[in-house]
C-alpha positions in Angstrom: 59.1 -15.4 -29.0 56.0 -17.7 -28.2 52.5 -17.7 -28.1 50.8 -18.7 -25.1 47.3 -20.2 -25.5 46.1 -21.5 -21.9 46.4 -21.8 -18.4 46.5 -23.8 -15.7 46.5 -22.8 -11.8 47.4 -24.7 -8.7 46.9 -23.7 -5.0 48.2 -25.6 -1.4 47.6 -24.0 1.5 47.2 -24.8 5.3 43.7 -26.2 6.9 41.3 -23.7 5.6 39.1 -22.8 8.9 36.1 -21.5 7.6 33.9 -19.5 10.4 31.1 -21.5 12.1 32.2 -24.3 10.1 35.7 -25.4 11.0 36.0 -29.4 9.5 36.7 -32.9 11.9 40.5 -33.0 10.6 41.0 -29.1 11.2 43.1 -29.2 14.4 46.3 -30.1 16.4 45.7 -33.1 16.8 48.7 -35.6 17.0 47.8 -38.7 14.5 50.2 -40.7 15.9 48.7 -41.2 19.2 44.9 -41.2 17.8 43.8 -38.3 20.0 41.2 -35.9 19.1 41.0 -32.4 19.7 39.7 -29.2 19.1 42.3 -26.8 19.2 44.1 -25.8 15.7 48.2 -24.9 15.3 47.2 -21.1 14.8 49.8 -18.8 12.2 52.3 -15.9 12.6 50.1 -12.7 12.4 52.0 -10.8 10.4 51.1 -13.5 7.0 47.6 -14.0 5.8 45.2 -16.5 6.7 44.6 -20.4 3.9 41.3 -18.6 3.5 41.7 -14.9 2.9 45.0 -16.7 0.1 41.4 -18.6 -1.2 39.6 -15.6 -1.6 42.2 -13.3 -2.8 44.6 -15.5 -4.6 42.5 -16.8 -7.3 41.2 -13.4 -8.5 44.9 -12.8 -9.3 45.1 -15.7 -12.3 41.5 -15.2 -13.1 42.7 -11.5 -14.0 45.3 -13.7 -16.5 42.0 -14.9 -18.6 40.2 -11.8 -18.4 43.0 -9.1 -18.7 46.0 -10.5 -20.4 43.7 -13.0 -22.5 44.9 -16.7 -21.9 41.9 -19.0 -21.0 42.8 -20.8 -17.0 42.0 -24.7 -18.5 43.2 -26.5 -15.2 44.6 -26.9 -12.0 44.3 -28.1 -8.6 43.5 -26.7 -5.2 44.4 -28.9 -2.2 44.7 -28.1 2.0 46.8 -30.1 3.9 48.3 -29.6 8.0 48.3 -32.4 10.1 50.7 -33.1 13.0 52.7 -36.1 12.9 53.9 -36.4 16.2 57.9 -36.6 16.0 58.9 -33.2 18.4 55.3 -31.8 17.9 55.7 -31.5 14.1 52.9 -29.9 12.0 53.3 -30.5 8.4 51.3 -28.1 6.9 51.4 -25.1 4.0 51.5 -21.4 5.9 53.8 -20.4 3.0 51.3 -21.7 0.4 52.0 -22.9 -3.1 51.0 -21.0 -6.0 51.5 -22.3 -9.2 50.7 -21.0 -12.9 51.3 -22.3 -16.2 50.2 -23.0 -19.2 50.7 -24.4 -23.1 51.6 -22.4 -26.1 53.1 -22.7 -29.6 56.8 -21.5 -30.8 57.8 -21.8 -34.7 61.1 -24.2 -35.0 63.3 -21.2 -35.6 62.8 -19.5 -32.4 63.5 -22.4 -30.3 67.3 -21.5 -29.7 68.8 -18.4 -29.2 70.9 -16.8 -31.4 74.4 -15.5 -30.4 74.9 -12.0 -29.5 76.8 -10.1 -31.0 79.2 -7.6 -29.7 77.5 -4.3 -29.6 74.0 -6.0 -29.5 71.4 -3.8 -27.6 70.0 -4.8 -24.0 66.6 -3.6 -23.5 64.2 -3.6 -20.4 60.6 -5.1 -22.0 57.6 -4.4 -20.1 56.4 -2.7 -16.8 58.5 -0.4 -13.8 60.5 -0.9 -11.7 59.1 -0.8 -7.9 60.2 -2.1 -4.3 58.7 -5.0 -4.6 59.7 -8.8 -4.4 63.5 -7.5 -3.0 63.2 -10.7 -0.1 61.5 -12.8 -2.7 63.9 -15.4 -3.5 65.7 -15.2 -0.4 62.3 -15.3 1.7 60.9 -18.2 -0.5 63.6 -20.4 0.6 63.2 -20.0 3.9 61.1 -22.0 6.8 58.1 -20.0 7.3 58.6 -18.4 10.6 62.7 -18.3 10.6 62.7 -15.1 8.5 62.0 -11.8 10.0 58.2 -9.5 9.3 60.9 -7.4 6.8 61.8 -10.1 4.5 58.3 -11.4 4.2 56.9 -8.4 3.3 59.4 -7.5 1.3 58.6 -10.6 -1.0 55.5 -9.5 -1.6 55.2 -9.1 -5.4 52.5 -7.6 -7.2 51.0 -8.7 -11.4 50.0 -6.2 -14.1 47.7 -8.4 -16.5 47.4 -5.9 -19.0 51.0 -4.7 -19.1 51.8 -8.6 -19.6 49.2 -8.6 -22.4 50.9 -5.2 -24.2 54.5 -7.1 -23.6 52.9 -10.4 -25.2 51.7 -8.2 -28.2 55.3 -6.7 -28.7 56.9 -10.5 -28.9 53.8 -11.4 -31.0 54.2 -8.6 -33.3 58.6 -9.1 -33.5 57.8 -13.4 -34.0 55.4 -13.2 -36.9 57.8 -10.8 -38.7 59.2 -14.2 -39.3 63.1 -13.6 -40.8 63.2 -10.2 -39.8 62.1 -11.2 -36.6 64.6 -8.3 -34.1 64.8 -10.3 -31.4 68.1 -12.1 -30.9 67.6 -13.3 -27.8 64.9 -12.7 -24.4 64.8 -13.8 -21.1 62.6 -13.6 -18.7 62.7 -11.6 -15.2 62.2 -13.6 -12.1 64.1 -14.0 -9.0 66.4 -10.9 -8.5 64.9 -9.2 -11.0 67.6 -7.1 -13.8 70.5 -8.8 -11.5 69.8 -12.2 -12.4 68.0 -11.3 -16.1 70.7 -9.1 -17.6 74.1 -11.3 -16.8 72.0 -14.8 -17.4 71.2 -13.2 -21.5 74.9 -12.4 -21.8 76.3 -15.0 -20.3 74.7 -17.9 -22.6 76.4 -16.0 -25.4 79.9 -15.9 -23.8 79.2 -12.1 -23.2 79.8 -9.6 -21.2 77.6 -6.3 -20.5 78.0 -2.7 -19.5 74.6 -1.4 -18.3 73.6 2.0 -17.0 71.5 2.0 -13.6 69.3 5.3 -14.6 68.2 4.1 -18.1 65.8 0.9 -15.6 62.2 1.8 -16.1 61.2 3.1 -12.2 57.5 3.6 -11.3 58.6 5.3 -8.2 61.9 7.2 -6.9 64.0 7.3 -4.2 65.1 3.4 -4.5 68.4 2.5 -3.6 71.0 1.5 -6.9 70.6 -1.7 -5.0 67.1 -1.7 -5.1 66.4 -0.5 -8.8 68.4 -3.6 -10.2 67.7 -6.5 -7.7 64.4 -5.8 -7.2 61.3 -8.7 -8.6 58.2 -6.2 -10.3 56.6 -8.5 -12.5 55.6 -8.7 -16.3 59.1 -8.0 -17.7 61.2 -8.9 -20.0 65.0 -8.6 -21.0 65.9 -9.2 -24.8 68.7 -8.3 -27.1 68.7 -6.5 -30.5 70.2 -5.3 -33.2 71.1 -1.5 -33.2 69.6 -1.3 -36.8 66.4 -3.2 -35.9 65.6 -0.5 -32.9 63.8 1.3 -35.1 61.8 -1.3 -36.3 61.6 -2.8 -32.0 60.6 0.9 -31.0 57.5 1.5 -33.6 56.2 -1.9 -32.0 56.2 -0.8 -28.6 54.6 2.4 -29.5 52.4 0.8 -31.5 51.2 -1.5 -28.4 51.9 1.1 -25.6 54.5 -0.8 -24.1 57.3 0.9 -21.9 61.1 -0.5 -23.3 64.2 1.1 -22.4 67.8 0.2 -24.0 69.5 -0.6 -21.5 73.2 -2.0 -21.8 75.4 -3.6 -24.2 76.8 -6.3 -25.0 80.8 -6.5 -24.4 83.9 -8.8 -25.7 85.4 -8.5 -22.4 83.4 -11.4 -19.9 83.2 -8.5 -17.5 79.5 -7.2 -15.6 79.2 -3.4 -15.4 76.4 -1.7 -13.8 77.3 2.2 -14.3 75.7 4.6 -12.0 75.5 8.5 -13.6 73.7 10.5 -10.6 76.1 8.8 -8.1 79.5 8.5 -9.9 80.5 5.2 -10.0 80.0 1.9 -10.3 77.8 -0.3 -8.0 78.4 -3.5 -10.3 82.5 -4.4 -11.7 82.8 -8.0 -11.5 84.0 -10.9 -14.0 81.2 -13.1 -15.3 82.7 -16.2 -13.9 82.7 -14.6 -10.4 79.3 -13.7 -10.6 77.5 -17.2 -12.6 80.2 -19.9 -12.3 80.0 -23.5 -11.1 78.1 -23.2 -7.7 79.8 -25.3 -4.9 77.6 -29.2 -4.8 75.1 -29.0 -1.9 75.1 -32.3 -0.3 72.2 -33.4 1.5 71.7 -36.2 4.2 68.2 -37.4 4.1 66.5 -40.0 6.2 63.3 -41.6 6.1 61.5 -40.9 9.0 59.3 -43.8 9.9 56.1 -43.3 12.1 53.8 -45.6 13.6 50.6 -44.1 13.0 47.3 -46.4 14.8 44.3 -47.7 13.0 42.2 -45.0 11.8 39.4 -44.9 14.5 35.6 -44.6 13.1 33.5 -45.6 15.6 30.2 -42.9 15.2 31.2 -42.7 11.9 28.4 -44.1 9.7 28.9 -44.5 5.8 26.7 -41.1 4.8 29.0 -38.9 7.6 32.6 -40.9 6.4 31.4 -39.7 2.3 30.4 -36.1 3.4 33.5 -35.4 5.0 35.1 -37.0 2.1 33.0 -34.7 -0.4 33.6 -31.6 2.0 37.8 -31.7 1.7 38.8 -28.9 -0.4 40.6 -31.7 -2.9 38.0 -33.6 -3.7 35.3 -30.6 -3.4 33.6 -28.4 -6.2 36.4 -26.2 -7.7 33.3 -24.1 -9.0 34.8 -21.2 -7.5 38.0 -21.4 -8.5 36.8 -21.7 -12.6 33.8 -19.8 -13.5 35.3 -16.4 -11.9 37.8 -16.4 -15.7 36.9 -16.7 -19.2 37.5 -20.5 -20.2 36.6 -19.0 -24.2 39.2 -16.0 -24.7 41.5 -16.9 -28.1 38.5 -18.8 -29.2 40.6 -22.6 -29.3 39.4 -24.1 -26.1 38.0 -27.3 -26.8 38.0 -28.9 -23.7 37.6 -27.0 -20.4 36.9 -28.3 -16.8 33.2 -28.4 -16.9 31.4 -31.2 -18.5 28.1 -32.5 -19.6 24.7 -30.2 -19.7 24.9 -29.4 -15.9 28.2 -28.4 -16.2 30.0 -30.2 -13.5 34.1 -29.6 -13.1 35.3 -32.9 -13.6 37.4 -33.2 -16.5 40.3 -34.7 -16.2 42.2 -32.6 -19.5 42.8 -29.5 -21.3 43.2 -29.6 -24.9 42.7 -26.7 -27.3 43.0 -26.2 -31.1 46.0 -25.5 -33.0 44.0 -23.5 -35.2 40.8 -22.4 -36.1 39.8 -24.9 -38.4 41.1 -28.4 -39.1 41.5 -30.9 -35.9 44.6 -30.8 -34.4 45.5 -29.5 -31.5 47.1 -29.7 -27.7 46.1 -31.5 -24.6 47.7 -31.0 -20.8 45.9 -32.2 -17.5 47.7 -31.1 -14.0 48.7 -33.5 -11.4 50.1 -33.3 -7.7 51.3 -35.1 -4.8 52.9 -32.6 -3.0 53.4 -33.8 0.5 56.0 -36.5 -0.7 58.1 -33.4 -1.3 
């Protein structure tokens, strides 16, 4: 277990198209032809607009400052959309990039997972499962517009920073016990939900496992076995503990009012078995090597496409107007609206946040946190991006 200290967020979207304030570069003009159009490329009706994303999305990031208790001290914001010719190809971010990360501290003794003995309890810690995120990893790997509307909506996830805080306090309580830390191994629940996290945590220890599907905590009824096992509900961890430490671990969860459930046990045989007591069958019963063996290597044949761009036409654009346009570009413009919505001092170790000088201008080029409440040791982090190269 570790302690998070400070975070960063990043947003990349297509052109914002502010109502009654469309910018000169926000159009479908083919830059290889030097043409000027007022028309815009548009988007599928079922997806949110870049403007709506940038109104609602940052609130979720700020919640992890205000509710989870990790200040957001850095990040970036870029809007990009451009017609580059090549069979009328338009590059942009209708499927946005929203990044969340950060920095924390971890004790040296906790940097490596311990071996999971046979019979160890496999636990889900955190929020309950819901019918959300069923298409998460699949939908995020597809080009916008190539998948169905149902898959797009299935990929939507909902964060719960309060539950994340409770789970983190349980983890803090465990690692603060030092050598008596009950956690043998811990793993986050991301793409694929429990169907990925539980197998990976036992596979790292060269074990198998047997799980009881109906022990998984749920928020809603009527979920099919595949939805219980594979949904990507947020704020969940899976971990392994010794059976003798269950009482100690349960007391920490009760103190922090954080849900948990013993879902399975580790086995010597490298077999993954999921039992459904309600239906009287085993939805999953397969060797671990089949699930997590060496996948086939992907071969991509990539060629650099040469584009011939005409010289930039600055006819009629004076220097003040050129400077104004640069300052209006979201990548350059003031980011205060992304910063002031979150508490930048929570945790009391923030030394350098985004705001600089007596007028608090958000131009800091790094974030700095103190290691403790006293002394002159700390951490620094910065974030850059160049996604058009990806």
